[in-house]
N, C-alpha and C positions, 0 to 999 in steps of 0.2 A: 396246544391248549394247556394252561396251567390250572390245576385244581387248588382250591384253597378254602379257607373258612374264616369266619369272623365271630368273635365272642365279645360280650360286654362284661366288664368286671368292675365291681364297686369296692375299691380297696379301703376307703376311709369312712365315707358317709354317703347317704343318698345323693348328695350334691356333687360327688366326684365320680364321673363315669368314664371308664377307660375303654377305648376301642383298640383291639389288637387284631392285626391281620397276620396270618401265617400260612405258609405253603407246605406242600408235602415234604419238601426237602428239610423242613424243620427250622428254617430261618424265619424270624419274625421281625416286624418293624412297627414301632409305636408311632401313632399319628403325630403330626407336627403342630398340634394345637398349642404346644408350649412356647412356640416362637412368639406368638402374639402376647402370651402371658408374661414372658421375660421382657419383651419390649415395653409393655405397660409398667412393669415393675421398675425397670431402669429409668423410664421417663418420670415416674412419680418420684423416684429417689433423686433424680437430677433437679427437678423443679423445687422440691423442698430443700435440697442441699444447697442450691444457689442462694436462697434467702438466709439459710442458716449460716452459710459462709460469710455473707455480709455482716450478720450479727456478731459472729465470733471474731471477725477482724475488727469490728467497730468497738466492741466492749473493752478489750484491753487498752486500745488507744484512748477511749473515753476516760478510763481511770488514770492512766499513766500520763498522757499528754495534756488532756483538757482539765482534769481535776487535780493533777499532781498528787495522786493517792496510791503510790506504788506499794507501800506497806499494807494498806487496806486491801488492795487488790490481791496481793500475795496471800494474806490471811483468808480472804474470801475464797480464792481458788483452792487453798488447802482444805478448808472446811467443806466445800461442795464435793471435792474429790473423795474425802473420807466418808461423807454421808452417803455416797453412792455404793459403798462396799456391799452392804447387806442387800440393797436393791439389785445389784448386778448378779449376785448368787440366786436370788429369787427369780429374776428374769430368765435365767437359763432353764429353770424347771417349767416356766410357762411356755417357752419356745418349744420344748420337747413334748409338752402335753397337748397344746391346742393348735388349731389351724394357723399357719404362719400368715395367711392372708388376713384372717381376723385380727391378728396381732398388729399388722400394719395399719389396718383401719383404725383401731383404737389408738395407736401411736399418733396418727394424724389428727384424730378428734381431740386428744389431750393437748397436742401442740396448738391447735386452733383455739381452744378454750383458754389455755394458759397464756400464750403470747398475746392473744386478742385481749384478754383481761388486762395484762400489763400495759398494752398500748393505750387502753382507755384510762388507766391510772396515771400514766405520764401526762395526760391532758388535764385530768381532774386535779391532780396534786403535783405540779411540776417541781415544787420545792423539795420533794422527796425523790427526785430523779435518780440519785445514786442507789437508793434502795430498790427502786423498780428495775434498774439495769442489772443489779445483782441478782434479783429474783429471776429475770429473764435468762441470765447466764445459767442459773441453777436448773431451770426447766429444760433448757437445751441440753445440758450435760446429762441429766437424767434420761432424756429421750435417747441420746446417743448410746447409752448403756444397754438398751434393748434393741435399738434400731439396727445396728450393724450385725450383731450376732443373729438377728432374725433374717436379715438378707442372706447371709452366708448359708444358714440352714435351708432357706427356701431355694437358693440356687443349687445346692447339692441335691435337693429333692426333685427338681424338675429338669436338670441338665444331665445329659448322658456323660458317663465317666470320661470318655475320650475327648470331651469338649470342656473339661474343667478349666484348663489353663486359658483356653480361648475366651471363655465367658468371664473369668476372673479379670483378664486383661481388658476386655470390653468395659466391664463395670468400673475398672480403675480409670480408663481413659475418659469415660463420661463423668465420673466423679471429679477428676482433676480438671476437666474442661470447664465444668461449672464453677469449680474453685477459682480457676484463673479468671473467669468472667466476673465472679464476685470480687476478686482482688482489683480488677480494672474498675469496676463500679465504685468500690470504696475509695480508690485512688482519686476518683473524680468528685465524690460527694463528702468525704470526711473533712470537717473543719479543722483548722489549726490556729488556736488562739495565740500561739507564740510567734506567728508569722512564718516566713519561709515560702519557697516557691510551691506552687500547686499545679497539678495536672489540669485544673480548670482554666489556668492561664493559657493553655495551648488550644483551647476550644475556640471555634469561630463564633460562638454565641455565649451568652451569659448563663451560668448555672449556679444557682444558690446552693450553699452547703446544706446537707440534710440534717435534721434533728434525729435523736434516737427514737422519737415517736414514729417518724417516717420509716426508719429502719425496721422497727418491730411490726408496723402495719404491713409492710411487704412480707415479712416472715410469716405472719398469721395468714395472709391471703394465700400463700403458696401451700400451707398445710391443707387448706380447703381444696385447692386444685389437686394435690396429691391424693387426698381421700377419694375424690371422684374417679381418678385413674385406677387406684387400687381396687375400688369397688367393681370396676369393669373387668377385672382379671378372671379368666376361666382357665383352669390348668389341669393337667393330667399328671398325677404323681408317678414317678418312675421307680420309687422305692417304697416297699411296704414298711410302715412304721408300726411297731408294737403298741397296742393300746395300753395306756398307763393310767391306772386308777389308784396308785399308791399315794400316800401323803406326800406333801411337799418335802418334808425332811427325809423320807425314805428315797424319793427320787433324787434328791441332792446327794445322799450317801451312795446311791448306785453310780452316779456320775463320778464321784470321787474314787470309788472302788475301781472303775474302769481305768482311770489314770494311774492308780497305784499298781495295777497289773501291767501297765505300759509306761514304766518310768522314763525310758528314752524319749518317748513321745512327749511326755510332760516337760522334760528338759529342753527339747528342741523348741517346743511351743514358747517356753519362757525366754530362751535365748533369742529367738526370732522376734519376740515381742519387745525385747529390750530397746531396740531402736525406736519403736513406736512410743515408748515411755519418754525417751529423750526428745522426740519430736513434739509431743504435747507440752512438755516443760519449756522447750525452746519457743514454741509458737505462742503459748498463752502467758508466759512469765518473763523469759529472758530477752526475747527479741526486741520488744519495745524499750526495755531498759538499756540494752546494748546500743541501740541506735541513738537514744536520747542522751545517755550519759557517757558511754565509752567513745562513740564516734562523734558525738556532738552534732548530729545531723537532724534534719527536719523530716516531715512526713514523706517526702519524695523517696528517700532511701528506704524507709519503712515499707512503703507501698511497693516499691520495686523488688524488695526482698520477698514479700508475700507473692507477688506475681512470678518472680523467678522460681520460687518453690513449686508453684502450681504447674508451670511449664516444664520443670524438671520431672515432676511426677507424671505429667502427660507424656513426655518422651519415654519414660520407663514403661508406661502402660502399653505403648505402641510397640516397643522394641525388646522388651524383656524376653519374651518367648523366642524371638529370633536370635538375639545376641547370646543368651545363656541356655538355649534349648538343648545344646549338645552336652551341657554339664549336668551333673547330678544336682538336684535342688539344694541339698545341704551345702555343697561346695559353692554354689552361686550365692547363697545367703552369706557364707563366710567371706567371700570376696567383697560383697557390698558393705558388710560391717567393717571390714578392714579399711576400705576407701573412706567411709564417713568418719571413722575414728581419726584418720590423718587429717581430714578436713576440719574436724572440731579442734584439734590441736592447733591448726594453722590460724583460725580466727581468735584463739585464745592468746596468741602471741603477736598479733598484728593489729593495726588500727587503720584499715583501708576500707572505705565505704564500697568501692567497686568490688573488692574481693568478698566482702560480706554478701553482696548480691549473688556472686558466683557460688559462694558456699551454700546459700539457700537453694540454688538450682541443684547442686550436688545432693543436698539433703533430700530434695524432692525425688530425684532419680533413685537414690538408694532406698528410701522408705517405701516408695511405691513398688519398686522391684522386689524388696523383701516381702511386702504384703501379698503380692501376687503369688510368689513362690511358697510362702507359708500357707496361704489358704488352700492352694492346690495340694500341698503335702498333707494337710489336715483332712481335706476332702477324701483323699485316698486312704487314710489310715483310721478315720473315726466313723463309725456307723451313724446314719442320720438320726437314729433314736437318741444318740448321746451328743450330737454336735452342739446343741444349744447349751447344755450344761458344761461341756468341755470348754467351749469358748468363754463361757461366763466365769469358769474357774480361772482360766488364763487372765481374763480381764480383771478379776478380783485381785489376783496376785500383782497384776500390773498396777492397780489402784494403790495397793499397799506400798510397793516400792516407789511409785511415782509420788505418793504423798510424802515419803521420806525426802525425796529430792526437792520437792516444792517447799517443804518446811525448812530445809537447810538453805536453799537459795532465796527464801523470803526474809532471811535475817538481814538486818539493815546493812551489814558489812558489804553484801553483794550488790546493793543498790546505790552505793556511794563511791565517789572517787574512782570510777572506772573498774572496780573490782569484779564487775559482772563478767569480765573476760575470763577470770579464773574459773567461773562456773562452767564455761565451755570445756576447759581442760579437765575438770572433774567428770563431766559427761563422757569424755573420751576414756577416762579410767574406768568408769562404770561399764561401758560397752566392752572394754577389754576383759573385764572380769567374767563376762559371758562368752566372749569370743574364743578365748584360749581353751577352756574345757571342750567347747564344741569342736574345735580343731582336732583334739585327740579322740573324740567320739565319732568323728565323721564317717569312718568305715562301718561302724555298727549302725549308725543312723541310715546309711544308704541301704543296708540289708534288712531294715525293719520290715516286718511282714505287712503287706497291704491287706487291709480288712475288706472283704467283699460283703457289702450290705445285702439284705434280703430283697431281691428284685420282685417287682410285681409279677404275679403268676399269669401265665398265658393259657391256662387250661381250666 
C-alpha cells in the first residue's frame, strides 16, 4: 500500500489551480491537464496561421505581379518593419507581465476586428485596394511581433523541461503543415494577369481565381475560430512567475540587464536569428522579384518555391531532433547556417528554376531546424519571467538589421535587369558575418550555465 497526499496550490491567480500528488518517497507528478491546453493552443495557432499564410503569400504577389509595384512594396515593407520596433519592445513587457492566455485572446480579437474591417473596406472602396492590402499587411506584421514571442513564453510555462525539444518540434511541424497547405491553396487561387500556366488547369473542375477580399475574409474568420479555441484553454503553470508591478520602462531595463549579464546568450540569440532575418527578406521581398525578373518565370515557379519551403520546414520539424540530437545545439545551428550560406551563393550565380525550388526547400529545412534548436536553447537558459522581454529584444535587433537589408535591397538597382541575384550573394555574406564568430565561441556556448527557473512549490 502506498501512502500519499494531495495539495492544491494557486500560483498565479484564483483562476489557476494546481493539483500536485506526491508519495512518501518524495517523487511528485504534476497532473496532465496541460496536454489539452497545449493541444488547443497549437490548434488555434494552426487555424489562424493557415489564413495568415494565405494572406502573406498573396500580398507580395499582388504588389509585384498584379500591380507591378515592386518599389512601392519594398518601401511599404521597410516602413512597416521599422514601425514595429517600439511595439516589439513593449510587447515583451506585456508578455512577462500578464497572462499569456489573455494575450492570445486579445491578439485574435485585434486580428478579427482589423482584418474584418479591411475586408469590408475592400468591398466599399475597391478603387483604394492597394491601400487596404497595405494596411492588412501592417496589421498582420504587428500581430506577429507579439504572437510568436507569446507562444514561446506560454510553451516554456506549461511544458516540462525534458520535453522542450519535442514540443518545439511539434509546434514547428504543425506550423509548417499549415504553411504548406496555405501555399497549395494560393497556388490554386492566385490570379496571374500576365498569363502563364496555373495549377487550376490541373483540376477536374473549374475554380475561379480569388480576390483579395476573399483572402482577407478567410483570414478574419480564422481569427474568430482561434479566439474560441484559446478561450477554452485551462492550464497548470509549471513555473512560478514573479509578480511584476514595476513600470514598463523598468521592466524593459530589467530584461536588458539580464542579457547584459549574459553576453554569450545575447550573441547566440542574434547569430541564430540571422537566418530568420534573411528568410523574411527573401520571402517577402526578394522571392517574387527573383522569379519574375531573374528567372522570367510565372506563378507556377513562385508557388512551387513557397510549397518547397514549407515542405522543407516540415521535414526539419520531424527529423531535427533525430538527425541532430547527438550534437550540441550550437554545433547543429552552425552546420545549418553553413549549408544555407552555400545554397544562397548557388542561387546568386545560377538561373535555374528547378534549382530555385530546391533552394527554397533547403531554406525551409535550415530555418526550421535553427528555430527549433534556438528556442530549446533559450528555453533552457532564460527564466520564464524574462522570456518575453528577451525574445522581444532579439526581435527588435532583428527588425533593425532586417530593415537595413530591406532598405538596401529595395533600391531600384536590385529590382531591374536581374540584379536581384546579387542580393542573395549579399545575404550569404551577412550570414557569414555571424557564423564565423559563433564558430570560435562554440566551446564557451556549449558550457553556458543552464538557468533553472523557480518551479511551482509542492508544499
